[in-house]
C-alpha atoms as one frame of an Amber mdcrd trajectory, in Angstrom:
protein
   0.000   0.000   0.000   1.442   3.349  -1.001   1.699   6.322   1.348  -1.157
   8.001  -0.503  -3.380   4.925  -0.046  -2.461   4.772   3.633  -3.688   8.329
   4.121  -6.848   7.971   2.024  -8.286   4.774   3.501 -11.096   6.679   5.309
 -12.498   7.688   1.915 -13.001   3.985   1.118 -14.530   3.027   4.466 -17.987
   1.527   4.507 -18.899   3.803   7.432 -17.909   7.010   5.625 -20.315   9.753
   6.677 -21.622   7.789   9.668 -19.217   9.125  12.314 -21.884   9.898  14.912
 -23.241   6.355  14.679 -19.815   4.859  15.375 -19.526   6.272  18.886 -22.429
   4.616  20.742 -22.513   3.732  24.421 -22.081   0.284  25.921 -23.895  -2.620
  24.306 -24.738  -0.644  21.168 -21.053  -0.836  20.217 -21.402  -4.511  19.415
 -24.343  -3.779  17.128 -22.510  -0.979  15.344 -19.365  -2.996  14.697 -21.240
  -5.218  12.239 -20.820  -2.366   9.737 -17.101  -3.132   9.748 -17.258  -6.821
   8.908 -17.492  -6.402   5.148 -15.431  -3.212   4.888 -12.468  -3.289   2.522
 -10.319  -1.070   4.786 -11.071  -2.740   8.102  -7.399  -3.562   8.763  -6.280
   0.009   8.103  -9.002   1.360  10.375  -8.159  -0.977  13.241  -4.447  -0.256
  12.854  -5.152   3.484  13.038  -6.982   3.059  16.332  -4.390   0.729  17.837
  -1.309   2.665  16.724  -2.779   5.934  17.978  -4.384   4.494  21.125  -7.808
   5.862  20.189  -9.998   5.200  23.182 -13.506   5.897  21.901 -15.794   4.341
  19.352 -15.796   1.331  17.092 -12.765   1.025  14.835 -12.039  -1.865  12.490
 -14.803  -3.936  14.052 -13.486  -3.682  17.595 -14.979  -1.922  20.574 -12.974
   0.186  23.021 -12.789  -2.651  25.512 -11.637  -5.172  22.886  -8.888  -2.828
  21.677  -7.648  -2.161  25.214  -7.450  -5.902  25.881  -5.586  -6.503  22.613
  -3.102  -3.732  23.411  -2.475  -5.114  26.914  -1.950  -8.638  25.584   0.400
  -7.483  22.815   2.364  -4.616  24.343   5.431  -5.583  22.301   3.863  -4.674
  18.931   5.123  -1.306  17.723   3.331  -1.035  14.367  -0.154  -2.464  14.138
  -0.432  -0.981  10.648   2.427  -3.102   9.378   1.119  -6.231  11.052  -2.574
  -5.915  10.142  -2.302  -4.468   6.653   0.282  -7.052   5.580  -1.881  -9.848
   7.028  -4.898  -8.499   5.137  -2.892  -8.424   1.893  -1.893 -12.063   2.362
  -5.478 -13.145   2.983  -6.642 -11.338  -0.187  -4.349 -13.470  -2.333
């Protein structure tokens, strides 16, 4: 993925224009994350949230609590973008 593609992934997101809907409270987060499951830039979105420690909302199909747990369990990972985007590329092949 080129630098330009890395910066423009939000324009390709399935949730584009739905920002207010992606920041629900509690149990509604699990309902909202279903939007992410068929999104072509899910890996980029999740990597953005993990690399930047974004605490609120649903990103890449994961709730705040799920992301915090993942970060705690994998504190040695320095670049989620590299890990997730490369894994997504391999699965597309």
